[in-house]
C-alpha positions, 0 to 999 in steps of 0.5 A, spaced: 509 549 520 508 546 513 502 544 511 499 538 508 499 541 501 506 542 502 507 535 504 504 532 498 507 536 493 514 535 496 512 527 496 510 527 489 516 531 486 520 526 490 517 520 487 517 523 480 525 524 481 526 517 483 522 514 478 525 518 472 526 512 468 520 508 469 515 514 468 519 515 461 517 508 460 510 509 462 509 515 457 504 515 452 501 508 455 494 506 458 495 504 466 489 501 470 489 501 477 484 497 481 482 499 488 485 506 486 481 510 491 485 507 497 491 508 501 496 506 496 492 509 490 493 516 493 500 517 491 500 512 485 494 516 482 497 523 484 504 521 482 502 520 475 498 526 474 503 530 477 508 527 472 503 529 466 502 536 468 509 537 465 509 532 460 508 533 452 500 531 451 502 525 447 507 523 452 502 523 458 500 517 462 492 515 461 490 513 468 484 509 469 481 508 476 476 502 478 474 502 485 467 500 488 467 506 492 463 502 497 465 508 502 464 514 497 469 517 492 474 520 497 475 528 496 482 528 493 480 523 487 474 528 486 479 534 486 483 530 480 476 528 477 477 534 472 484 532 469 483 529 462 488 524 463 484 521 468 478 516 468 474 514 474 470 508 473 465 505 479 467 497 479 467 492 484 473 487 482 469 481 484 464 482 478 466 481 471 469 487 468 466 492 464 464 490 456 468 496 454 474 495 458 480 499 454 486 495 452 491 497 458 499 496 457 499 496 465 495 493 470 495 494 478 491 490 483 490 494 489 483 492 491 483 489 498 481 491 505 488 491 508 486 493 515 486 487 520 480 491 524 476 491 517 478 485 514 476 481 520 469 484 519 469 482 512 473 476 511 469 473 505 469 480 501 477 480 503 478 473 500 473 474 494 478 481 492 484 477 493 483 471 489 476 472 485 478 479 483 485 477 481 483 471 477 478 476 473 484 481 472 489 475 470 484 472 465 483 479 462 491 479 461 491 473 458 485 475 453 489 481 451 495 477 450 491 472 445 488 478 442 495 480 440 495 486 445 499 483 451 500 487 457 507 490 459 506 489 466 501 487 471 502 488 479 499 484 484 499 487 491 500 481 496 503 483 503 508 481 508 503 478 512 504 472 508 510 470 512 506 470 518 510 470 525 517 468 523 522 465 528 528 469 530 533 466 525 528 468 519 528 475 521 530 480 517 526 476 512 528 475 505 523 473 499 525 466 500 522 465 506 516 460 506 512 463 511 509 460 518 501 462 517 495 459 520 490 457 515 484 458 520 486 464 525 482 470 525 487 473 520 487 467 515 482 471 510 487 476 509 494 472 509 492 466 506 488 469 500 494 473 499 498 467 499 494 464 494 494 470 490 501 469 489 500 462 487 495 464 481 500 470 479 506 465 479 502 460 475 500 465 470 507 467 469 509 460 468 504 457 464 502 463 459 507 468 460 503 473 463 508 479 465 505 479 473 509 481 478 508 481 486 509 486 491 510 485 499 509 491 502 512 492 509 508 497 514 507 502 509 504 509 512 503 516 511 498 521 507 492 517 504 492 512 510 485 514 513 485 516 520 480 511 521 483 506 518 485 503 525 492 501 524 497 503 529 500 510 526 493 513 524 490 511 531 496 514 535 495 520 530 488 521 532 489 521 539 495 526 539 490 531 535 484 530 539 489 532 545 488 525 549 492 520 552 495 515 546 492 508 548 496 502 546 492 495 546 498 491 547 504 491 552 508 495 546 513 489 545 512 487 538 517 490 533 516 493 526 520 497 521 515 502 518 516 505 510 514 512 508 509 511 503 513 516 498 518 511 498 513 505 498 510 508 491 517 508 488 518 501 489 511 499 487 512 502 480 519 500 479 516 493 480 511 494 475 515 496 470 522 493 471 520 487 475 521 480 473 515 476 471 513 471 477 517 474 482 515 477 489 519 483 492 519 486 499 518 493 499 519 496 506 525 499 510 530 494 514 531 499 519 530 502 524 526 496 527 522 499 533 517 497 538 510 499 539 512 503 545 518 506 542 513 508 536 509 511 541 514 515 544 517 518 538 510 520 536 508 523 542 515 527 542 513 529 535 506 531 537 509 535 543 513 539 538 508 540 532 502 541 536 504 542 544 501 535 545 501 534 553 498 527 553 502 520 555 501 513 553 497 508 557 496 501 556 489 498 556 486 491 554 482 491 547 475 489 548 476 484 542 479 478 545 482 476 538 485 483 537 492 480 538 491 473 536 496 471 530 499 478 530 507 477 528 512 479 534 517 482 529 516 484 522 523 486 518 524 485 511 530 484 507 530 488 501 536 486 497 533 483 492 529 490 490 535 494 491 539 490 486 534 488 481 530 495 481 534 500 484 530 501 490 533 505 495 528 508 500 531 514 504 525 518 508 527 516 515 522 514 520 522 521 524 521 525 518 516 520 515 512 521 522 512 528 522 510 529 515 504 524 517 502 528 523 502 534 519 497 531 513 493 528 519 492 535 522 488 537 516 485 530 514 482 529 521 475 526 519 474 520 514 469 515 514 471 508 517 476 504 513 
């Protein structure tokens, strides 16, 4: 069986191949990734370092990661710490930026809790990161512009959750759909702060010409997503690797499309470099849209093939009475805008992505709570 190292190196090579033009555009420039120690940072940071390894020294992208490290510095980032093109700074995005902050050509704001289990536990902190932290970074971009060293690109990570629970006629969901979202429900701290974050971005682009673009991720998964995250794929993986039954805390009828993280990261860098200012782009896959019951079946079969798994799927009600409140029944994007404008073309199919994920989780079974 292949190893986690093989999975990661294969993915990084794939990301670099898909981003040949974008990485050439980033060459020799400075990139700030805020929240870079998190799930998406795992490949966003390592993809740049992988490209740098074969680039001439003057063309290497200089990456700085800001993160509060509230859960400690992840091992993968510690292993990268000796790379001369990587700078790690402990910083909470909700606080004023360091006085000695560099002049960056590109900024990525990926600092937010994204797991429903955890953002519901920390609603104020979630809103502060998505609104207050974003405003701090946008003000930095504006200052740079007025100093004569303007940013070339700014990426804000929004979410497909800004659409809420669309009616059937709006699924698959295009960027033009305005959403059907509760402003007071248990998920509102995340959904509404992402929506307001997008409003901030659009108005900084319109009023000041800040080159800010927005990504709306649709159910990303894969290496880097902690097994303790409490989203569905790592939860199922944890059950499989423990040799116990998969526990499903719903009736299994809700449907999603799942986008493997290597494809997603390609999309995010394309938005950062090539996206239009003030515009939002869905990043995900259009098919297959599968039920949670079908996801459990596929992961059970893969677990059997990879590890001799013998468990079954059992249904159990969550002890959390609000666990499924405002949980969308369906989630499926239209990605024509990203395909047409950015050349985004995800190609890792679901079974292959799940296989790679389980192989990675087999060697990453322990993680602090997300």
